Residue, then its C-alpha position, 0 to 999 in steps of 0.5 A: x470123809x465120803x461126803x467130802x470126797x463126793x464134793x471134791x469129785x463134783x468140783x473136779x467134774x465142773x473144773x474139767x468141763x470148764x477146761x474142756x471148753x476153754x482148751x477144745x482146740x488143743x488135742x492134748x488138753x482136750x484128752x486130759x480134760x476128758x480123762x479127768x472128767x471121767x475119773x471124777x464121775x467114777x469117784x462121784x458114783x463111788x461116793x454115792x454108792x458107799x454113802x451111809x444112808x443105805x447102811x442106816x436103813x436097816x438100822x432104822x428098820x430094825x429100830x422101828x421093828x423093835x419099837x413096834x414090838x415094844x409097843x404091841x404089848x401095850x397096844x393090845x392092853x385096851x382090847x384085852x381090858x375091854x374083853x375082860x370088862x365085857x366078860x365081867x359085865x352081868x347078862x340082862x335078866x330075861x324076865x326083867x326084859x320081858x316085864x319091861x316090854x310088856x309094861x311098855x306095850x300096855x302103856x301104848x294101849x292105855x294111851x290109845x284108850x285115853x285118846x279114844x275115850x274123850x267125851x265118851x265116858x259117863x264119869x270123866x274121873x276114870x280118864x283122870x285116874x288112867x292118866x295118873x296110872x300112865x304117868x306112874x307106869x312111865x316113872x317105873x325104874x327098877x331091876x325087879x320084874x315084880x315092880x313092872x308087873x304091879x304097874x301093869x296091873x294098876x294100868x289095866x285096872x284103870x283101863x277097865x274102869x274107863x271101858x266100863x264108864x264108856x259102856x255106861x254112857x253108851x247104854x245111857x245114850x241108847x236109853x235116851x235115844x229110845x225115850x226120845x223116839x217113844x216121846x216123838x211117837x206118842x206126840x205123833x199119835x196124839x196129834x193124829x188123834x186130835x186131827x181124827x177127832x177134829x175130822x169126826x167133829x166136823x163130820x158130826x157138825x156137817x151131819x147135824x147141819x144137814x139134818x137141820x136143813x132136811x128138817x126145815x125142808x120137810x117142814x116147808x113141804x108139810x100139809x096144812x093142819x086140816x090135812x085137806x088139799x087146796x086149790x091153786x089160786x084159792x084165797x088163804x088167810x094172811x096168818x098162813x102166809x108161808x105155809x104149804x099144802x098139797x094142791x088138788x091138781x098135784x104138787x105143793x101150794x104155798x100161801x103167798x101174799x098178793x096185795x091186800x089178800x093171800x092166795x095158794x100158789 
């Protein structure tokens, strides 16, 4: 009934306003129209204030409260179940966690060694074994810390073999370098000896030639077989042409051909 009264009051206001406009020149109608409009306005406000919407709000609020109170136990159920699940989950084994971390660190170390040892080992099969050990270590999946420790031990053994092979290659390279240096030194010494021998041979040959030259010169300045001195301008035998002899007036005279005869000059 209240919505109907409000509608009627609104219609009365509209009719009163229209009547007031039409009969504005007549005082009695004007007064009655204003009174009716005021009454309709009061009736409209009364209907609005007493509308069921205001009374329904508490019930809605109470219903929401009841719903929230009914929902809250079920809403808290997942949180409670998760708390129960977390409390029931097993705690990690510290020994297992430590074994996993230690193996992972050893895998990283082995990978670095595998990279740095390329072309640096005497036996490349050691690097192949190290690669296999790294693959095996990465494949370990167990809850027993002993399995991780065993994989780490195998990995360390493979690394030791690679490092030993590296040391062998370094020693072999050093020995080969030392041998090459010694060979170069021997070759240099041999070449030096050959040059020294060649110099000595040249010196001996030069000395021999000088001796021969001196001997020839000494032969040319020898006296005659008689050992007597000769006089320059004196005739000599043609068979003695080229011979020298001591001149009586000093110096050396040589038997020289002069026309059909020979003279000491």
